[in-house]
C-alpha positions in Angstrom: 0.0 0.0 0.0 2.8 2.4 1.0 4.6 1.6 -2.3 1.5 2.3 -4.4 1.1 5.7 -2.6 4.7 6.6 -3.2 4.4 5.7 -6.9 1.2 7.8 -7.1 2.9 10.8 -5.4 5.9 10.4 -7.8 3.6 10.3 -10.8 1.9 13.5 -9.6 5.2 15.3 -9.0 6.3 14.3 -12.5 3.1 15.5 -14.1 3.5 18.9 -12.3 7.1 19.2 -13.5 6.0 18.3 -17.1 3.2 20.9 -16.8 5.7 23.6 -15.7 8.1 22.7 -18.5 5.5 22.9 -21.2 5.6 26.2 -23.1 2.6 28.2 -23.6 1.6 29.2 -27.2 3.2 32.5 -28.4 -0.2 34.2 -28.0 -0.5 32.9 -24.4 3.0 34.1 -23.7 2.3 37.6 -24.9 -1.0 37.8 -22.9 0.7 36.5 -19.8 3.9 38.6 -19.9 3.0 41.8 -21.7 2.4 43.7 -18.4 5.9 42.7 -17.1 7.6 43.8 -20.3 5.7 47.0 -20.4 6.5 47.6 -16.7 10.2 47.3 -17.2 10.0 49.7 -20.2 7.8 52.2 -18.4 9.9 52.3 -15.2 13.1 52.7 -17.1 12.0 55.0 -19.9 9.2 57.0 -18.1 7.4 57.4 -21.4 4.3 55.4 -22.2 4.7 55.5 -26.0 8.3 54.4 -25.8 7.4 51.6 -23.3 4.7 50.3 -25.7 7.2 50.5 -28.6 9.7 48.6 -26.5 7.2 45.9 -25.6 6.2 45.5 -29.2 9.9 45.2 -30.3 10.6 42.7 -27.5 7.7 40.5 -28.6 8.6 40.7 -32.3 12.1 39.6 -31.2 10.5 36.8 -29.1 8.6 35.6 -32.1 11.8 35.4 -34.2 13.5 33.4 -31.4 10.5 31.4 -30.3 12.2 28.1 -31.4 15.1 28.7 -28.9 12.9 29.1 -25.8 13.1 25.9 -23.8 10.8 26.3 -20.8 8.5 28.7 -19.1 11.2 29.8 -16.8 13.5 30.4 -19.7 10.8 32.4 -21.4 10.5 34.8 -18.4 14.3 35.1 -18.0 14.6 35.8 -21.8 11.8 38.4 -21.7 13.4 40.3 -18.8 16.9 40.2 -20.3 15.8 41.4 -23.7 13.5 44.1 -22.2 16.3 45.4 -20.0 18.8 45.5 -22.8 16.3 47.1 -25.3 15.4 49.8 -22.7 19.0 50.7 -22.4 19.3 50.8 -26.2 16.3 53.1 -26.5 18.0 55.6 -24.3 21.2 55.4 -26.1 19.6 55.8 -29.5 16.9 58.4 -28.8 18.3 60.2 -25.8 14.7 60.6 -24.7 15.4 60.2 -21.0 13.7 63.0 -19.2 16.4 65.0 -17.3 15.9 67.8 -14.9 18.4 69.5 -12.7 17.7 69.8 -9.0 18.5 73.5 -9.2 15.8 74.2 -11.7 12.9 72.4 -9.8 11.0 73.8 -7.0 10.4 70.9 -4.7 8.5 71.1 -1.4 10.9 70.9 1.5 8.8 69.0 4.0 6.9 65.8 3.9 3.8 67.6 5.3 3.5 69.4 2.0 4.0 66.3 -0.1 1.0 64.0 -0.8 1.6 60.5 -2.1 1.3 61.6 -5.7 3.9 64.3 -5.4 6.3 62.0 -3.5 5.9 59.3 -6.0 6.5 61.8 -8.9 9.6 63.2 -7.1 11.1 59.7 -6.5 10.4 58.7 -10.1 12.3 61.8 -11.4 15.1 61.0 -9.0 15.4 57.4 -10.2 15.0 58.6 -13.8 18.1 60.9 -13.3 20.3 58.0 -12.4 23.0 56.7 -14.9 21.6 54.0 -17.2 23.1 50.9 -15.6 22.3 52.0 -12.1 18.7 52.9 -13.1 18.2 49.5 -14.6 19.5 47.8 -11.5 17.1 49.8 -9.3 14.2 49.1 -11.6 14.8 45.4 -11.7 15.6 45.2 -7.9 12.8 47.3 -6.5 10.1 47.4 -9.2 10.4 43.8 -10.5 11.6 42.3 -7.2 14.6 40.4 -8.6 17.4 39.4 -6.5 21.0 40.6 -7.3 21.8 37.1 -8.6 19.0 37.2 -11.1 19.9 40.8 -12.2 23.5 39.7 -12.7 22.4 37.0 -15.2 19.9 39.3 -16.9 22.5 42.1 -17.4 25.6 39.9 -17.8 27.3 41.4 -14.8 29.1 39.9 -11.8 26.8 39.8 -8.7 29.3 42.2 -7.0 29.1 44.6 -9.9 25.2 44.6 -9.5 25.5 45.2 -5.7 28.0 48.0 -6.3 25.7 49.7 -8.9 22.8 49.3 -6.6 24.7 50.8 -3.6 26.0 53.6 -5.7 22.5 54.3 -7.1 21.0 54.4 -3.5 23.8 56.7 -2.3 23.3 59.0 -5.2 19.5 59.1 -4.5 20.3 59.8 -0.8 22.5 62.7 -1.8 20.0 64.1 -4.3 17.1 63.9 -1.8 19.1 65.1 1.3 17.1 67.8 2.8 14.2 67.5 0.4 12.4 64.8 2.3 13.1 66.0 6.0 10.0 66.2 8.1 9.1 69.7 9.0 10.5 70.9 12.3 13.3 68.4 12.2 15.8 71.3 11.9 14.0 73.4 14.5 15.3 73.7 18.0 18.6 72.2 17.4 21.3 74.2 19.3 18.6 76.3 21.1 18.2 76.0 24.8 
């Protein structure tokens, strides 16, 4: 009886593994992953039209390379990698990355004056001002939730390089936002008796 149960469990496990390994059709893959591809493009390029163009290019490229996709996991890895590389290429080719200097923007100086929309917009502009590689690492880590090891495979970097880029990006963001996101009254009363 125990042997029969073990065989049944093994058969169920093998069937689940085969199900995971089965590739969806191309149309199913597009439907299932279009939001992920668009999200990478949007968070990197900050332009809806360019993000849509990037997604279209990525899926055209996927169609051309569909025969080389080996599994559902490979499909997701491939889409993330190509999306990341294409986003960087878009910036290099079109130089459409929005840039604004901190000196030319009038930002509120306290969190009390910021509502969630303003804070989100401010942080998005700060991330958009990062150098390309650092920005892509931040997008993949914090928007897509990837671990440094996954990012290193996607961008063909050493894990230590990913971590260095991430640390430098976060430090640059700290410097750029220093004093801008201090709660009101935090500088009051210091040094006074």
